[in-house]
C-alpha positions in Angstrom: -187.9 123.7 -78.7 -184.9 124.1 -76.7 -185.1 124.0 -72.8 -183.0 125.9 -71.0 -180.6 124.7 -68.1 -181.8 126.6 -66.0 -185.0 125.3 -63.9 -187.5 126.5 -61.0 -186.4 123.3 -58.6 -189.5 124.6 -56.2 -192.1 122.1 -56.0 -195.8 123.5 -58.2 -198.9 121.4 -58.6 -200.5 120.8 -61.9 -203.8 123.0 -61.4 -201.1 126.4 -60.5 -199.1 125.1 -63.7 -201.9 125.2 -65.6 -203.3 128.8 -64.4 -199.8 130.3 -65.0 -199.8 129.1 -68.3 -202.6 130.2 -69.7 -201.3 133.9 -68.8 -197.7 133.2 -69.3 -196.1 134.9 -72.3 -193.7 132.2 -72.8 -194.3 128.5 -72.1 -192.8 126.3 -69.9 -192.8 122.1 -69.6 -194.5 120.5 -66.3 -192.2 117.3 -64.6 -193.9 116.3 -62.1 -193.9 119.8 -59.8 -190.7 121.3 -61.4 -191.7 123.7 -64.3 -188.8 124.2 -66.8 -188.9 126.9 -69.3 -189.1 126.8 -72.8 -186.5 128.9 -75.0 -186.8 129.6 -79.1 -184.6 127.5 -81.3 -182.5 128.5 -84.2 -183.5 129.3 -87.6 -182.7 126.0 -88.9 -184.4 124.4 -85.9 -187.5 126.5 -87.3 -187.2 125.9 -91.0 -187.2 121.9 -89.8 -190.4 122.4 -88.8 -191.9 124.9 -90.8 -191.1 122.5 -93.5 -192.1 119.4 -91.7 -195.8 121.0 -90.5 -195.9 122.0 -94.7 -195.2 118.5 -96.1 -197.5 116.9 -93.5 -200.5 119.0 -93.7 -199.9 118.9 -97.7 -200.1 115.3 -97.4 -202.8 114.5 -95.1 -205.1 117.5 -96.4 -207.9 114.8 -97.5 -207.6 112.9 -94.0 -208.4 113.1 -90.3 -204.8 113.3 -89.2 -204.0 116.6 -87.7 -201.0 118.6 -87.5 -200.3 120.3 -84.8 -197.4 122.2 -83.7 -195.7 122.8 -80.6 -198.3 125.2 -79.7 -200.0 122.1 -78.5 -198.8 120.4 -74.5 -199.3 116.5 -74.8 -199.9 115.4 -71.0 -197.6 112.0 -70.8 -200.1 110.7 -67.2 -197.6 107.6 -66.0 -194.9 110.3 -65.8 -196.6 113.4 -64.9 -195.0 115.5 -67.8 -196.4 118.3 -70.0 -194.3 118.7 -73.1 -194.1 120.2 -75.9 -193.1 118.6 -79.0 -191.9 120.6 -82.1 -194.3 118.8 -84.0 -196.7 116.0 -83.5 -199.7 113.9 -85.9 -203.0 113.8 -84.1 -204.9 110.5 -86.6 -208.3 110.2 -85.3 -209.5 112.9 -83.2 -207.8 115.0 -80.1 -208.1 113.2 -76.6 -208.1 116.1 -74.9 -206.5 115.1 -71.2 -209.6 116.3 -68.5 -211.5 118.7 -71.5 -208.3 120.5 -71.2 -208.4 122.3 -75.1 -204.4 122.8 -74.6 -203.2 119.1 -73.5 -203.9 116.4 -75.7 -202.8 112.5 -74.7 -203.1 110.9 -78.1 -200.5 112.0 -80.7 -199.8 109.3 -83.3 -196.4 110.7 -84.6 -194.3 112.8 -82.8 -190.6 114.9 -84.4 -188.2 116.6 -82.0 -186.1 118.8 -83.9 -182.6 118.3 -81.9 -180.0 120.6 -80.8 -176.7 120.0 -78.7 -178.8 121.1 -75.4 -181.3 118.8 -76.1 -180.3 115.7 -78.2 -179.4 113.4 -75.3 -182.8 114.2 -73.7 -184.8 113.9 -76.4 -182.9 110.4 -77.3 -183.0 109.3 -73.2 -185.5 110.2 -71.1 -188.2 112.2 -73.0 -188.3 109.0 -75.4 -189.0 107.1 -72.0 -191.8 109.2 -71.4 -193.2 109.2 -75.2 -192.9 105.3 -75.5 -195.6 105.2 -72.2 -198.3 107.1 -74.8 -200.6 104.0 -75.5 -201.3 105.9 -79.3 -197.8 106.4 -80.5 -196.7 104.6 -83.2 -193.7 106.9 -84.2 -190.7 109.1 -82.9 -188.8 110.2 -85.2 -185.7 112.8 -84.7 -184.1 115.0 -86.8 -180.3 116.4 -86.7 -180.7 120.1 -87.4 -176.2 120.4 -87.6 -176.3 116.8 -89.9 -178.3 115.1 -92.9 -179.5 112.9 -89.8 -182.8 111.0 -89.1 -183.7 108.6 -86.8 -187.1 106.7 -87.4 -188.5 105.3 -84.7 -191.6 102.8 -85.5 -193.4 100.4 -82.3 -193.8 97.2 -83.6 -197.4 95.2 -82.7 -195.3 93.6 -79.8 -194.7 97.3 -78.5 -190.9 96.8 -79.7 -189.3 100.0 -80.9 -187.2 99.9 -83.9 -184.8 102.0 -85.3 -183.8 103.3 -88.4 -181.8 106.2 -89.2 -181.0 108.3 -92.5 -178.2 109.8 -94.1 -179.3 110.6 -97.5 -180.3 113.9 -98.6 -182.3 111.7 -101.6 -183.8 109.1 -99.0 -187.5 109.3 -98.1 -189.2 108.2 -94.7 -192.4 105.7 -95.0 -194.6 107.2 -91.8 -196.8 104.1 -91.3 -198.7 105.3 -89.1 -200.0 107.9 -91.2 -199.5 106.0 -94.4 -197.9 108.5 -96.2 -194.2 109.3 -97.6 -191.8 112.0 -96.8 -188.5 113.1 -98.3 -185.7 114.4 -96.7 -184.8 116.2 -98.6 -188.3 118.0 -98.3 -187.6 118.3 -94.3 -184.1 120.0 -95.2 -185.4 122.4 -97.5 -183.5 125.7 -97.4 -181.0 123.9 -94.6 -177.3 124.2 -96.0 -175.3 121.7 -93.5 -171.4 121.9 -94.7 -169.5 118.6 -94.8 -166.0 118.6 -93.1 
């Protein structure tokens, strides 16, 4: 999801944010008192998300894993952030923050589709926030303008290892949910021209 540059710098309580979010037509992230409006993505951004959801749902059909879209908020307590990942997987029963049905704290795998306006944030501060989630095992960044995927995996020593993919014929092994996904399936109907 793409974050708008314009932000409401007014400090708002988490309780008021949640009330506003329940009735709002549009989603907003919560960043420690600051509300950040979300905008829609491009057709390629949306196609990649739909491809991911389809691949994951198909592969995880007979498991307890849940695939979630950007309609479900992740609460990051350490940084007081409420964010909407493009796609995430919960490997067990959802753990709801304060018993709220719209806010979970236990994704094991998060995907973000990069755009020019979000790539620095997704690689930088947002990844820092995500790394504080104890349940998170993998973080995957997908470039929508090139065949390029960054796959971060958490080790047993809480270190994050990076492997990148640039070949459309490669396959990503998602160890947290024990499946493989073809890069070509993620980029299905995405036409990238090499200059």
